[in-house]
C-alpha positions in Angstrom: 13.3 -14.4 -14.4 10.3 -15.3 -12.2 12.6 -16.9 -9.6 14.3 -13.5 -9.2 11.1 -11.7 -8.5 9.9 -14.4 -6.1 13.2 -14.2 -4.2 13.1 -10.5 -3.9 9.5 -10.6 -2.7 10.4 -13.2 0.0 13.3 -11.0 1.1 11.1 -7.9 1.4 8.2 -9.5 3.3 10.3 -11.9 5.5 8.5 -15.1 4.4 9.6 -18.0 2.1 6.9 -19.5 0.0 6.5 -23.2 -0.5 4.2 -22.6 -3.5 6.3 -20.3 -5.7 3.5 -19.9 -8.3 1.3 -18.5 -5.6 4.0 -16.0 -4.7 4.3 -14.8 -8.3 0.6 -14.5 -8.7 0.4 -12.2 -5.7 2.5 -9.5 -7.4 1.0 -9.9 -10.9 -1.3 -7.1 -12.0 -4.2 -7.8 -14.4 -2.5 -5.7 -17.1 0.5 -7.9 -17.2 0.6 -10.2 -20.3 -2.6 -8.6 -21.6 -4.3 -10.9 -24.1 -2.6 -14.1 -22.8 -5.2 -16.3 -21.0 -2.5 -18.3 -19.2 -1.5 -15.3 -17.1 -3.1 -15.5 -13.6 -3.2 -12.2 -11.7 -3.8 -11.2 -8.1 -7.4 -10.1 -8.2 -8.9 -13.2 -6.4 -6.1 -13.1 -3.8 -6.9 -9.4 -3.2 -10.5 -10.3 -2.4 -9.4 -12.9 0.2 -6.7 -10.7 1.6 -9.0 -7.9 2.3 -11.1 -10.1 4.5 -8.1 -11.6 6.3 -6.7 -8.1 7.0 -10.1 -7.1 8.4 -10.1 -10.1 10.7 -6.6 -9.6 12.0 -7.2 -6.0 12.7 -10.5 -6.6 14.5 -8.8 -9.3 16.5 -6.0 -7.0 17.6 -8.3 -4.1 18.4 -10.4 -6.4 20.5 -7.4 -7.7 22.4 -5.6 -4.4 22.9 -8.3 -1.8 23.5 -11.3 -1.4 25.8 -13.3 0.9 23.5 -16.8 0.3 22.4 -17.9 -1.2 19.1 -18.4 2.1 17.3 -15.0 3.4 18.1 -13.4 0.0 17.2 -15.2 0.2 13.8 -13.8 3.7 13.1 -10.2 2.5 14.0 -10.6 -0.6 11.9 -11.6 1.3 8.9 -8.6 3.5 9.3 -6.2 0.6 9.6 -7.5 -1.4 6.6 -8.1 1.2 4.0 -6.3 1.3 0.7 -4.1 4.2 1.7 -2.9 2.3 4.8 -2.1 -0.8 2.8 -0.3 1.3 0.3 1.9 2.7 3.0 3.0 -0.8 3.9 3.6 -1.8 0.3 5.6 1.4 -0.3 7.7 0.8 2.8 8.5 -2.7 1.6 9.3 -1.4 -1.9 6.9 -4.0 -3.5 6.2 -1.6 -6.4 9.7 -2.2 -7.8 8.9 -5.9 -8.3 5.3 -5.9 -9.3 4.5 -7.4 -12.7 2.6 -4.8 -14.7 2.2 -3.9 -18.4 4.7 -1.5 -20.0 1.8 1.0 -20.6 0.7 1.0 -17.0 4.3 1.2 -15.8 4.8 4.3 -18.0 1.6 5.9 -16.5 3.0 5.5 -13.0 1.3 2.3 -12.0 4.1 1.3 -9.6 3.3 4.3 -7.4 -0.5 4.1 -7.7 -2.1 4.1 -4.3 -5.0 1.8 -5.3 -2.7 -0.7 -7.0 -0.3 -0.8 -4.1 -3.1 -1.2 -1.7 -4.6 -4.1 -3.7 -1.2 -5.8 -3.9 -0.7 -5.6 -0.2 -4.0 -7.5 0.3 -3.0 -10.1 -2.3 0.3 -10.8 -0.5 -1.5 -11.2 2.8 -3.8 -13.8 1.1 -0.9 -15.6 -0.5 0.9 -15.9 2.8 -2.3 -17.2 4.4 -2.9 -19.8 1.7 0.7 -20.9 1.8 1.6 -20.8 5.5 -1.6 -20.5 7.4 -2.9 -17.9 9.9 0.1 -18.0 12.1 2.5 -16.9 9.4 0.0 -14.3 8.2 -0.3 -12.9 11.7 3.4 -12.7 12.1 3.6 -10.6 8.9 0.7 -8.5 10.1 2.3 -7.8 13.4 5.6 -6.8 11.8 4.0 -4.3 9.4 1.0 -3.0 11.3 2.2 -2.9 14.9 3.7 0.5 14.5 0.4 1.9 13.4 -1.3 1.1 16.7 -1.0 4.0 19.1 -1.3 3.0 22.7 -3.8 5.7 23.4 -6.2 5.6 20.4 -4.9 3.1 17.8 -6.0 5.4 15.1 -4.0 6.0 11.9 -4.1 9.3 10.2 -4.2 9.5 6.5 -0.9 10.2 4.8 -1.7 13.8 3.8 -2.6 14.7 7.4 0.5 13.0 8.7 2.7 14.9 6.3 1.0 18.2 7.1 1.6 17.6 10.9 5.3 16.7 10.4 5.9 19.7 8.1 4.2 22.0 10.6 6.3 20.7 13.4 9.6 21.5 11.7 9.1 24.7 9.8 5.5 25.9 10.4 4.7 25.6 6.7 2.2 23.4 5.0 3.2 20.9 2.2 2.8 22.4 -1.2 1.1 20.3 -3.9 1.7 21.1 -7.6 0.0 19.5 -10.6 2.8 18.6 -13.0 0.7 17.1 -15.8 -2.6 15.6 -16.7 -2.6 12.9 -19.4 -5.1 10.3 -20.8 -8.6 10.7 -22.1 -11.2 12.8 -20.3 -13.1 9.7 -19.1 -9.9 8.1 -17.7 -7.4 10.8 -16.8 -4.1 10.3 -15.0 -2.7 13.1 -12.8 0.9 13.6 -11.8 1.4 15.7 -8.7 4.5 16.9 -6.8 4.6 17.7 -3.1 7.3 19.8 -1.5 8.1 20.3 2.1 10.8 22.7 3.1 13.9 20.8 4.3 12.5 17.4 3.1 12.6 17.9 -0.7 10.0 16.7 -3.1 8.1 13.5 -4.1 5.9 12.7 -7.0 2.6 10.7 -7.0 0.3 9.5 -9.8 -3.4 8.7 -9.6 -6.7 8.6 -11.5 -7.8 11.7 -9.5 -6.0 14.7 -8.0 -6.8 13.3 -4.5 -5.3 9.9 -5.3 -2.2 11.5 -6.8 -1.8 13.8 -3.8 -2.0 10.8 -1.5 0.6 8.9 -3.5 2.9 11.9 -3.4 2.4 12.2 0.4 3.2 8.5 0.9 6.3 8.7 -1.3 7.6 11.7 0.6 6.9 10.1 4.0 8.7 7.0 2.9 12.0 9.0 2.6 11.4 11.4 5.5 14.6 12.6 7.1 14.4 12.5 10.9 
């Protein structure tokens, strides 16, 4: 069973792990196997991956732009935020192979922006620990290069990108609709649908309306018809 998940991960990210346990850990959420101490999740990897991602992005910005420190900082923040990482994870369809609890799965965990962002960072760390900086940089270049614009290197948030694309084809804004709200008051879960004329709909889940709208925008962008 685990070999199947590892193989699918390797196919999706274009990297073959020497340490298969490390690969499996990178896609294992803390909710998986709840109550079993032997289960090791990706939280420590996420911590490391966040720092590696920041370094690689700063390195590329320094090498490819001539802007000042302040402007580079703004662009870096845009390129390493959770929403950006979630775009990468969604594009690679990592959510389909992440190991999460049945309860979280039912709540839409596979499409949760925060979880997808965290998992992207954990995978970056796993590649680094297994194959070093060169292998990590190769993965980064494949997945982040399209986000660097030759003029300003900035990355708009998914909702803004969706809005601009929608306006360019039909002059209408995306329509977000709250489908349902579940969970207790202190920990609600929102399910929101976004619709763009000519592009259909997509659904997103999140712990806030904003997070759910971001997830929905990411999901619709991932299947955008040119």
